[in-house]
Every structure is written in C-alpha cells, then in structure tokens.
VEXTI-895933 format. One record per atom (N, C-alpha, C): x, z, y; atom name. Coordinates in steps of 0.001 Angstrom, whole numbers. Layout:
BEGIN
- xx zz yy atome
- X Z Y CA;
...
***
This chain:
BEGIN
- xx zz yy atome
- 88910 108408 -48465 N;
- 87918 107484 -47909 CA;
- 86538 108087 -48092 C;
- 85737 108147 -47058 N;
- 84410 108762 -47173 CA;
- 83509 107945 -48073 C;
- 82578 108652 -48785 N;
- 81613 108007 -49675 CA;
- 80637 107202 -48844 C;
- 80445 105935 -49193 N;
- 79508 105066 -48490 CA;
- 78302 104835 -49381 C;
- 77139 105291 -49004 N;
- 75923 105093 -49791 CA;
- 75446 103659 -49625 C;
- 75041 103043 -50729 N;
- 74498 101692 -50670 CA;
- 73119 101721 -50046 C;
- 72771 100712 -49258 N;
- 71412 100645 -48724 CA;
- 70411 100655 -49876 C;
- 69203 101151 -49641 N;
- 68193 101261 -50693 CA;
- 67893 99924 -51351 C;
- 67782 98885 -50562 N;
- 67453 97564 -51100 CA;
- 68534 97087 -52054 C;
- 69810 97296 -51659 N;
- 70920 96897 -52510 CA;
- 70918 97710 -53799 C;
- 70660 99008 -53677 N;
- 70618 99878 -54853 CA;
- 69575 99405 -55841 C;
- 68413 99023 -55316 N;
- 67348 98567 -56209 CA;
- 67737 97274 -56909 C;
- 68404 96355 -56175 N;
- 68808 95090 -56792 CA;
- 69831 95321 -57891 C;
- 70771 96215 -57625 N;
- 71786 96536 -58620 CA;
- 71146 97157 -59864 C;
- 70207 98090 -59632 N;
- 69536 98753 -60751 CA;
- 68752 97758 -61586 C;
- 68055 96824 -60924 N;
- 67267 95825 -61648 CA;
- 68166 94923 -62477 C;
- 69317 94528 -61892 N;
- 70240 93662 -62638 CA;
- 70800 94377 -63854 C;
- 71143 95657 -63680 N;
- 71675 96437 -64798 CA;
- 70643 96601 -65903 C;
- 69393 96912 -65523 N;
- 68354 97093 -66538 CA;
- 68070 95781 -67251 C;
- 68124 94663 -66508 N;
- 67923 93358 -67136 CA;
- 69027 93042 -68122 C;
- 70266 93376 -67745 N;
- 71402 93125 -68632 CA;
- 71295 93948 -69907 C;
- 70870 95205 -69765 N;
- 70699 96073 -70939 CA;
- 69625 95515 -71863 C;
- 68506 95034 -71285 N;
- 67421 94467 -72087 CA;
- 67891 93237 -72838 C;
- 68606 92345 -72153 N;
- 69113 91137 -72805 CA;
- 70085 91476 -73927 C;
- 70921 92486 -73689 N;
- 71876 92908 -74717 CA;
- 71138 93432 -75944 C;
- 70085 94220 -75695 N;
- 69303 94754 -76813 CA;
- 68665 93652 -77622 C;
- 68095 92647 -76943 N;
- 67476 91522 -77649 CA;
- 68504 90742 -78450 C;
- 69687 90561 -77856 N;
- 70739 89819 -78545 CA;
- 71187 90548 -79799 C;
- 71309 91866 -79715 N;
- 71718 92648 -80882 CA;
- 70690 92557 -81992 C;
- 69407 92580 -81642 N;
- 68354 92493 -82650 CA;
- 68379 91148 -83355 C;
- 68835 90105 -82638 N;
- 68846 88771 -83224 CA;
- 70060 88515 -84098 C;
- 71078 89356 -84016 N;
- 72284 89136 -84794 CA;
- 72032 89346 -86272 C;
- 72600 88470 -87158 N;
- 72452 88668 -88585 CA;
- 73042 90011 -88998 C;
- 72364 90676 -89903 N;
- 72896 91932 -90431 CA;
- 72529 93145 -89612 C;
- 71922 92949 -88435 N;
- 71499 94088 -87631 CA;
- 70067 94444 -88035 C;
- 69874 95603 -88630 N;
- 68573 95984 -89169 CA;
- 67652 96489 -88064 C;
- 66437 95979 -88057 N;
- 65423 96511 -87173 CA;
- 64477 97353 -88017 C;
- 63674 98149 -87393 N;
- 62791 99027 -88151 CA;
- 61448 99145 -87457 C;
- 60411 99321 -88275 N;
- 59100 99647 -87750 CA;
- 58954 101164 -87810 C;
- 58253 101731 -86849 N;
- 58025 103174 -86843 CA;
- 56536 103445 -86914 C;
- 56128 104240 -87889 N;
- 54730 104613 -88065 CA;
- 54657 106130 -88205 C;
- 53916 106772 -87345 N;
- 53752 108231 -87361 CA;
- 55101 108949 -87396 C;
- 56080 108380 -86687 N;
- 57397 109008 -86601 CA;
- 58318 108701 -87765 C;
- 57860 107889 -88719 N;
- 58679 107531 -89882 CA;
- 59197 106102 -89718 C;
- 60493 105933 -89934 N;
- 61128 104634 -89778 CA;
- 61048 103821 -91072 C;
- 60649 102555 -90944 N;
- 60637 101623 -92065 CA;
- 61544 100445 -91718 C;
- 62692 100311 -92389 N;
- 63551 99155 -92105 CA;
- 62830 97856 -92443 C;
- 63168 96792 -91735 N;
- 62532 95496 -91988 CA;
- 62857 94971 -93384 C;
- 64060 95342 -93883 N;
- 64492 94810 -95175 CA;
- 65111 95912 -96025 C;
- 64903 95820 -97336 N;
- 65563 96698 -98300 CA;
- 66012 95839 -99472 C;
- 66807 96415 -100348 N;
- 67250 95713 -101552 CA;
- 66868 96545 -102769 C;
- 66205 95914 -103724 N;
- 65812 96568 -104972 CA;
- 66321 95730 -106136 C;
- 67135 96349 -106982 N;
- 67708 95665 -108155 CA;
- 68415 94370 -107751 C;
- 69091 94417 -106595 N;
- 69861 93262 -106138 CA;
- 69042 92188 -105445 C;
- 67736 92406 -105273 N;
- 66867 91419 -104637 CA;
- 66475 91890 -103237 C;
- 66631 91043 -102218 N;
- 66212 91429 -100865 CA;
- 64688 91397 -100753 C;
- 64134 92430 -100145 N;
- 62693 92508 -99923 CA;
- 62424 92743 -98442 C;
- 61265 92283 -97980 N;
- 60890 92449 -96578 CA;
- 59659 93348 -96482 C;
- 59531 94020 -95354 N;
- 58389 94896 -95128 CA;
- 57147 94049 -94874 C;
- 56158 94195 -95752 N;
- 54911 93450 -95582 CA;
- 53984 94160 -94600 C;
- 54002 95489 -94636 N;
- 53175 96274 -93734 CA;
- 53344 97754 -94002 C;
- 52935 98575 -93055 N;
- 53042 100032 -93192 CA;
- 51932 100683 -92393 C;
- 51452 101836 -92888 N;
- 50384 102532 -92192 CA;
- 50200 103947 -92702 C;
- 49209 104621 -92182 N;
- 48959 106028 -92485 CA;
- 47773 106160 -93431 C;
- 47919 107050 -94408 N;
- 46809 107415 -95288 CA;
- 46126 108640 -94688 C;
- 44852 108463 -94348 N;
- 44056 109563 -93810 CA;
- 43139 110123 -94889 C;
- 42897 111414 -94834 N;
- 41841 112044 -95619 CA;
- 41014 112833 -94618 C;
- 39763 112373 -94424 N;
- 38956 112848 -93299 CA;
- 39724 112522 -92013 C;
- 40033 113527 -91193 N;
- 40757 113247 -89944 CA;
- 42239 113601 -90063 C;
- 42660 114009 -91264 N;
- 44028 114484 -91436 CA;
- 44948 113377 -91954 C;
- 46144 113320 -91400 N;
- 47157 112399 -91888 CA;
- 47822 113013 -93120 C;
- 47793 112287 -94240 N;
- 48352 112800 -95488 CA;
- 49766 112273 -95701 C;
- 49932 110980 -95616 N;
- 51254 110387 -95760 CA;
- 51285 109032 -95065 C;
- 52472 108515 -94862 N;
- 52652 107184 -94301 CA;
- 53318 106327 -95368 C;
- 52834 105094 -95544 N;
- 53291 104251 -96654 CA;
- 53700 102874 -96175 C;
- 54625 102260 -96917 N;
- 55067 100909 -96625 CA;
- 55229 100115 -97902 C;
- 55008 98806 -97828 N;
- 55110 97916 -98985 CA;
- 56153 96846 -98720 C;
- 57110 96726 -99651 N;
- 58179 95714 -99560 CA;
- 58019 94689 -100669 C;
- 58100 93407 -100287 N;
- 57890 92300 -101222 CA;
- 58909 91191 -100930 C;
- 59069 90233 -101863 N;
- 60033 89152 -101612 CA;
- 59646 88268 -100425 C;
- 58345 87980 -100297 N;
- 57856 87112 -99215 CA;
- 56572 87721 -98671 C;
- 56447 87794 -97363 N;
- 55247 88372 -96757 CA;
- 53998 87588 -97156 C;
- 52904 88316 -97364 N;
- 51652 87695 -97761 CA;
- 50497 88633 -97431 C;
- 49297 88063 -97306 N;
- 48089 88878 -97151 CA;
- 47220 88764 -98395 C;
- 47763 88137 -99457 N;
- 47056 87988 -100728 CA;
- 47413 89151 -101645 C;
- 46400 89903 -102085 N;
- 46652 91035 -102964 CA;
- 47331 90581 -104255 C;
- 46875 89474 -104832 N;
- 47464 88993 -106080 CA;
- 48945 88669 -105916 C;
- 49306 88086 -104784 N;
- 50723 87795 -104525 CA;
- 51522 89092 -104388 C;
- 50950 90054 -103691 N;
- 51678 91283 -103391 CA;
- 51910 92142 -104635 C;
- 51001 92100 -105597 N;
- 51161 92938 -106785 CA;
- 51711 92163 -107973 C;
- 52123 90925 -107728 N;
- 52745 90140 -108802 CA;
- 53986 90864 -109318 C;
- 54253 90712 -110612 N;
- 55388 91415 -111220 CA;
- 56520 90459 -111600 C;
- 56533 89271 -110981 N;
- 57595 88313 -111310 CA;
- 58934 88696 -110682 C;
- 58866 89434 -109559 N;
- 60083 89875 -108861 CA;
- 59907 91336 -108437 C;
- 61009 91979 -108048 N;
- 60910 93394 -107641 CA;
- 59955 93611 -106471 C;
- 59421 94803 -106418 N;
- 58557 95256 -105339 CA;
- 58916 96714 -105058 C;
- 58564 97187 -103877 N;
- 58734 98615 -103570 CA;
- 57558 99103 -102742 C;
- 56970 100213 -103204 N;
- 55968 100933 -102420 CA;
- 56580 102291 -102112 C;
- 56667 102621 -100843 N;
- 57309 103874 -100445 CA;
- 56355 104691 -99583 C;
- 56351 106003 -99765 N;
- 55510 106838 -98921 CA;
- 56219 108151 -98596 C;
- 55955 108626 -97408 N;
- 56541 109869 -96903 CA;
- 55418 110810 -96507 C;
- 55477 112020 -97028 N;
- 54407 112992 -96766 CA;
- 54419 113429 -95299 C;
- 53226 113561 -94743 N;
- 53069 114045 -93380 CA;
- 52514 115468 -93347 C;
- 52129 115981 -94501 N;
- 51647 117353 -94616 CA;
- 51926 117839 -96037 C;
- 51935 119129 -96240 N;
- 52133 119689 -97578 CA;
- 50873 119465 -98411 C;
- 51090 119159 -99700 N;
- 49962 119003 -100608 CA;
- 50413 119423 -102002 C;
- 49575 120119 -102716 N;
- 49912 120529 -104079 CA;
- 50049 119298 -104957 C;
- 51107 119267 -105758 N;
- 51404 118092 -106570 CA;
- 50317 117812 -107596 C;
- 49698 118868 -108107 N;
- 48579 118684 -109039 CA;
- 47489 117835 -108396 C;
- 47148 118185 -107173 N;
- 46105 117458 -106457 CA;
- 46528 116012 -106217 C;
- 47805 115833 -105883 N;
- 48297 114484 -105609 CA;
- 48223 113631 -106876 C;
- 48610 114211 -108012 N;
- 48527 113485 -109278 CA;
- 47099 113082 -109605 C;
- 46144 113963 -109318 N;
- 44738 113650 -109561 CA;
- 44258 112523 -108651 C;
- 44783 112496 -107417 N;
- 44424 111413 -106502 CA;
- 44876 110071 -107059 C;
- 46067 110045 -107666 N;
- 46563 108824 -108311 CA;
- 45607 108401 -109422 C;
- 45250 109357 -110280 N;
- 44380 109054 -111418 CA;
- 43040 108499 -110959 C;
- 42429 109151 -109970 N;
- 41134 108698 -109467 CA;
- 41249 107320 -108835 C;
- 42340 107105 -108094 N;
- 42529 105822 -107433 CA;
- 42649 104676 -108420 C;
- 43351 104907 -109524 N;
- 43472 103874 -110559 CA;
- 42115 103625 -111203 C;
- 41431 104712 -111584 N;
- 40142 104565 -112272 CA;
- 39119 103867 -111389 C;
- 39094 104191 -110096 N;
- 38119 103592 -109181 CA;
- 38283 102076 -109078 C;
- 39497 101586 -109324 N;
- 39760 100160 -109134 CA;
- 39907 99392 -110448 C;
- 39534 100030 -111555 N;
- 39540 99357 -112859 CA;
- 38106 99005 -113243 C;
- 37871 97739 -113560 N;
- 36522 97307 -113951 CA;
- 36371 97246 -115473 C;
- 37498 97220 -116160 N;
- 37469 97106 -117615 CA;
- 37881 98444 -118225 C;
- 36934 99113 -118891 N;
- 37217 100437 -119445 CA;
- 38282 100368 -120540 C;
- 38290 99295 -121303 N;
- 39284 99167 -122370 CA;
- 40687 99069 -121784 C;
- 40823 98324 -120683 N;
- 42131 98202 -120034 CA;
- 42557 99536 -119431 C;
- 41601 100251 -118859 N;
- 41910 101566 -118300 CA;
- 42404 102517 -119388 C;
- 41781 102462 -120546 N;
- 42165 103350 -121652 CA;
- 43621 103132 -122050 C;
- 44075 101890 -121977 N;
- 45465 101586 -122332 CA;
- 46451 102238 -121356 C;
- 45991 102459 -120130 N;
- 46882 103002 -119096 CA;
- 46893 104524 -119056 C;
- 45957 105150 -119779 N;
- 45818 106610 -119705 CA;
- 47122 107355 -120002 C;
- 47894 106989 -121057 N;
- 49153 107721 -121298 CA;
- 50106 107674 -120105 C;
- 50220 106515 -119465 N;
- 51089 106396 -118291 CA;
- 50570 107200 -117124 C;
- 49234 107199 -116921 N;
- 48624 107967 -115830 CA;
- 48896 109454 -116017 C;
- 48720 109930 -117245 N;
- 48944 111347 -117522 CA;
- 50408 111721 -117314 C;
- 51306 110814 -117721 N;
- 52741 111113 -117573 CA;
- 53140 111153 -116104 C;
- 52627 110218 -115302 N;
- 52967 110234 -113881 CA;
- 52391 111472 -113205 C;
- 51156 111840 -113567 N;
- 50562 113052 -113008 CA;
- 51416 114266 -113333 C;
- 51958 114295 -114559 N;
- 52808 115408 -114974 CA;
- 54102 115451 -114164 C;
- 54673 114275 -113879 N;
- 55911 114223 -113100 CA;
- 55705 114803 -111702 C;
- 54567 114519 -111104 N;
- 54272 115095 -109793 CA;
- 54002 116593 -109914 C;
- 53288 116974 -110972 N;
- 52936 118386 -111152 CA;
- 54164 119271 -111293 C;
- 55234 118726 -111859 N;
- 56450 119508 -112071 CA;
- 57078 119966 -110758 C;
- 56741 119305 -109663 N;
- 57330 119674 -108364 CA;
- 56522 120752 -107641 C;
- 55355 121079 -108168 N;
- 54479 122107 -107580 CA;
- 53884 121675 -106247 C;
- 54744 121391 -105260 N;
- 54255 121028 -103930 CA;
- 55070 119860 -103389 C;
- 54370 118864 -102856 N;
- 55023 117825 -102069 CA;
- 54930 118266 -100615 C;
- 56077 118367 -99969 N;
- 56107 118929 -98621 CA;
- 56254 117832 -97565 C;
- 55807 118132 -96367 N;
- 55934 117195 -95254 CA;
- 57389 116765 -95127 C;
- 57607 115455 -95085 N;
- 58961 114909 -95008 CA;
- 59484 114418 -96338 C;
- 58873 114844 -97460 N;
- 59306 114352 -98774 CA;
- 59006 112864 -98891 C;
- 59965 112107 -99420 N;
- 59821 110664 -99569 CA;
- 59780 110291 -101050 C;
- 58842 109437 -101393 N;
- 58708 108951 -102770 CA;
- 58703 107426 -102765 C;
- 59209 106855 -103855 N;
- 59230 105402 -103990 CA;
- 58718 105009 -105364 C;
- 57985 103902 -105407 N;
- 57576 103272 -106646 CA;
- 58187 101878 -106649 C;
- 59218 101681 -107440 N;
- 59897 100389 -107511 CA;
- 59486 99665 -108794 C;
- 59051 98425 -108645 N;
- 58846 97589 -109819 CA;
- 60099 96740 -110028 C;
- 60698 96855 -111209 N;
- 61900 96094 -111552 CA;
- 61618 95328 -112846 C;
- 61520 93994 -112784 N;
- 61250 93215 -113992 CA;
- 62263 93527 -115100 C;
- 61764 93693 -116307 N;
- 62633 94020 -117434 CA;
- 62885 95505 -117587 C;
- 62549 96285 -116575 N;
- 62723 97744 -116619 CA;
- 61384 98452 -116517 C;
- 60617 98114 -115486 N;
- 59312 98728 -115285 CA;
- 59200 99401 -113942 C;
- 58243 100295 -113818 N;
- 58016 101052 -112585 CA;
- 58900 102289 -112585 C;
- 59727 102416 -111560 N;
- 60646 103550 -111436 CA;
- 60148 104445 -110310 C;
- 59861 105687 -110640 N;
- 59426 106662 -109634 CA;
- 60628 107449 -109150 C;
- 60795 107495 -107833 N;
- 61881 108253 -107219 CA;
- 61273 109238 -106222 C;
- 61653 110497 -106326 N;
- 61169 111531 -105412 CA;
- 62376 112183 -104754 C;
- 62439 112106 -103459 N;
- 63549 112682 -102696 CA;
- 64907 112186 -103212 C;
- 64978 110875 -103477 N;
- 66234 110264 -103898 CA;
- 66600 110476 -105353 C;
- 65774 111192 -106114 N;
- 66053 111467 -107521 CA;
- 65028 110759 -108412 C;
- 65512 110013 -109407 N;
- 64592 109360 -110332 CA;
- 63845 110410 -111144 C;
- 62542 110210 -111274 N;
- 61689 111160 -111988 CA;
- 61240 110548 -113311 C;
- 61783 111045 -114393 N;
- 61367 110569 -115709 CA;
- 61837 109161 -116017 C;
- 61396 108661 -117165 N;
- 61753 107309 -117609 CA;
- 60847 106286 -116926 C;
- 61279 105037 -116825 N;
- 60439 103998 -116226 CA;
- 59142 103793 -117018 C;
- 58148 103274 -116331 N;
- 56880 102889 -116950 CA;
- 56943 101373 -117166 C;
- 57138 100911 -118394 N;
- 57496 99501 -118608 CA;
- 56374 98491 -118418 C;
- 55113 98912 -118494 N;
- 54013 97954 -118504 CA;
- 53742 97355 -117124 C;
- 53767 96019 -116998 N;
- 53405 95391 -115719 CA;
- 52001 95794 -115259 C;
- 51070 95943 -116209 N;
- 49694 96295 -115858 CA;
- 49626 97665 -115188 C;
- 50549 98550 -115556 N;
- 50544 99883 -114957 CA;
- 50952 99803 -113485 C;
- 51985 99029 -113181 N;
- 52395 98865 -111785 CA;
- 51267 98253 -110969 C;
- 50618 97227 -111509 N;
- 49544 96569 -110780 CA;
- 48371 97517 -110550 C;
- 48092 98362 -111546 N;
- 47024 99347 -111383 CA;
- 47379 100353 -110288 C;
- 48643 100755 -110229 N;
- 49082 101650 -109160 CA;
- 48880 101012 -107789 C;
- 49265 99757 -107653 N;
- 49156 99088 -106360 CA;
- 47705 98913 -105920 C;
- 46803 98817 -106896 N;
- 45388 98675 -106535 CA;
- 44809 99971 -105972 C;
- 45510 101094 -106158 N;
- 45069 102331 -105492 CA;
- 44948 102076 -103986 C;
- 45889 101305 -103456 N;
- 45934 101043 -102009 CA;
- 45442 99649 -101636 C;
- 45477 98718 -102595 N;
- 45148 97325 -102279 CA;
- 43933 96793 -103026 C;
- 43303 97637 -103836 N;
- 42178 97190 -104654 CA;
- 40876 97077 -103875 C;
- 39783 96834 -104607 N;
- 38469 96682 -103983 CA;
- 37908 98012 -103481 C;
- 38447 99117 -104012 N;
- 38051 100450 -103546 CA;
- 39311 101229 -103188 C;
- 39985 100810 -102129 N;
- 41269 101422 -101788 CA;
- 41121 102871 -101334 C;
- 42215 103595 -101429 N;
- 42216 104995 -100976 CA;
- 41865 105106 -99499 C;
- 42232 104083 -98720 N;
- 42017 104114 -97272 CA;
- 41985 102664 -96794 C;
- 40840 102245 -96257 N;
- 40696 100847 -95845 CA;
- 41655 100478 -94719 C;
- 41857 101393 -93779 N;
- 42791 101110 -92687 CA;
- 44205 100924 -93222 C;
- 44577 101759 -94175 N;
- 45905 101635 -94763 CA;
- 46037 100324 -95523 C;
- 44975 99917 -96228 N;
- 45029 98641 -96930 CA;
- 45307 97511 -95948 C;
- 44569 97472 -94839 N;
- 44796 96415 -93839 CA;
- 46227 96456 -93312 C;
- 46736 97667 -93095 N;
- 48108 97800 -92573 CA;
- 49120 97276 -93584 C;
- 48934 97602 -94859 N;
- 49868 97133 -95893 CA;
- 49793 95620 -96067 C;
- 48615 95054 -95831 N;
- 48451 93598 -95895 CA;
- 49018 92899 -94665 C;
- 49477 93698 -93704 N;
- 50051 93125 -92494 CA;
- 49014 92706 -91476 C;
- 47761 93155 -91687 N;
- 46684 92756 -90787 CA;
- 46584 93653 -89560 C;
- 47045 94893 -89710 N;
- 46972 95826 -88589 CA;
- 47890 96997 -88877 C;
- 48136 97839 -87858 N;
- 48873 99071 -88035 CA;
- 47971 100240 -87699 C;
- 48311 101448 -88167 N;
- 47503 102602 -87797 CA;
- 48368 103831 -87627 C;
***
C-alpha cells in the first residue's frame, strides 16, 4: 500500500495533541507522591527534599556565590520548614543541611580562610568569637588537608542535634563532628548574617530570589 502523507493541517493538529499529552503526563508525574523534583542552579541539581538523620528536609533556597564577577560555588539550604527568617533557619532544634558544589578550583587554604573571615565578620561579641576559635582552626585544617577544592567537588555541613556539625567532602566525613550549636549558627551566618559573603546568595538562600 503506498504511503499516504497526512495533510499539513492534520499533521499540526496531531502534533499539538501529542505535545499536550506529553505536557500533561509530565505535570501528573511531578504531582505524584515520592516523585522527586529538583531545582537547577548553574548546572547543579538540588532535589526538593533530602533526609538528614532520619528527618525530612525541604530546599529553602539555592544560589551562586560570586567573588567579583567569578562564580565560586553554588549553595543550597535545607530546613524542616521553609522560612525567610534567619533565626528560624539557623535554629538547632532539628537537623539542617547546607550544601555547596564548587564551580571553579580554589586552594583549600584560601577556602578555609574565607570561612574564618566570614565567621569573624558576623560576630559582634569578641568573647563569643574567642570560644569558637578552636573549631574554626580545626575546620580550616580539614579543608587545608585536601590542598585544592576542584570544580564539581561537593561539600555538606549537616547539623544533627545531639551530634553536632558534620562536615562531608565528596561523600566522605571529614574529622569528628563539631558539637557546639553556636558553632553551626556561626557558620550559617557566613551566608545569612548581617555581613554575608554574598548578598545575592543570601537572598537566594532565604527563598527571596535565585541567581
């Protein structure tokens, strides 16, 4: 039987119906329980939900850390309930996760110093800062041991009540946990404090905007 080409008008109607069906199917799949959706920032995927220490957390926001015009890393913040309140987001009553993925190579020594400066810039009480110095030095040392953080490397800072702040680099736990709640909160103020590392990133983590 010879091939019969469909008239152009019919072809267009068929194509439109097929594309509509595909779109509806995609929306239906996203709405199904257990089907994970993800946000994408600078090519890095952030799932809507993660689990830390058996507790479900949701993505509050994600964005890019810039230094001058260069993209340094992309970061995301996971919390039990979405909020734009810094105090709520850095509360230590339940688990939290701050995750970042490098977008360029950077010497670990320099990265550790950035952490130290970020904590110091957002501390108003010198006595409280002094208490955190041993933890700051230890975390800086953990980063320094890697020599270089390379583009694509992923790091996580998990707060787990009763355990402390757990640093994970490329899926491997780095050192012992940092047990002090004040240390985790000081870390989070690097990005969410009154003098954040990057104002655009702060807004993105607060869920106010993306970058």
